[in-house]
C-alpha positions in Angstrom: 108.8 122.6 97.7 110.5 121.6 100.9 111.5 123.6 103.9 112.3 123.3 107.6 109.1 123.7 109.5 108.7 126.4 112.1 106.3 124.8 114.5 104.1 127.0 116.7 101.5 125.7 119.3 97.9 126.6 118.7 94.6 126.1 120.6 94.5 125.1 124.2 94.4 127.7 126.9 96.4 130.8 127.7 98.5 129.0 130.4 99.2 126.0 128.1 99.0 126.9 124.5 98.6 124.0 122.1 97.8 121.5 125.0 94.6 119.6 124.6 93.0 116.7 126.5 91.8 113.7 124.7 90.1 111.2 127.0 92.8 111.2 129.6 95.7 111.9 127.3 97.7 115.0 126.6 97.9 116.1 123.0 100.1 119.0 121.9 99.0 120.6 118.6 101.4 122.7 116.5 101.3 124.1 113.0 103.7 125.7 110.5 103.0 128.9 108.5 102.8 126.6 105.4 99.7 125.0 106.8 101.2 121.7 107.9 100.0 120.5 111.3 101.6 118.2 113.9 99.9 116.4 116.8 101.9 114.7 119.6 99.9 112.3 121.7 101.5 111.4 125.0 99.0 108.7 126.1 98.9 105.0 125.1 95.2 104.3 124.9 95.5 100.5 124.4 97.4 100.2 127.7 95.8 103.2 129.5 99.2 104.7 130.5 101.6 107.3 129.4 103.8 106.6 126.4 107.6 106.5 126.7 107.8 108.5 123.5 104.9 110.4 122.0 102.9 109.3 119.0 103.4 112.0 116.4 101.1 112.6 113.4 102.1 115.2 110.8 99.5 116.3 108.3 101.0 118.0 105.3 99.4 120.9 103.7 98.5 120.9 100.0 101.6 121.3 97.8 104.2 121.2 100.6 106.5 118.2 101.0 107.4 117.4 104.6 
């Protein structure tokens, strides 16, 4: 089963939904109704500076093709 994900931010605070801090970095967490989750990390930990493009990690939910 495959579909176009409808990403919505979750967690964080009311002013910045989905925005989390991770040791100096900014991580934006979103999820789809199917249960898939996506995390975008905007900090390059090895170089201790912002990334030019975010590192994106998508975790698929059981039984859903991404």
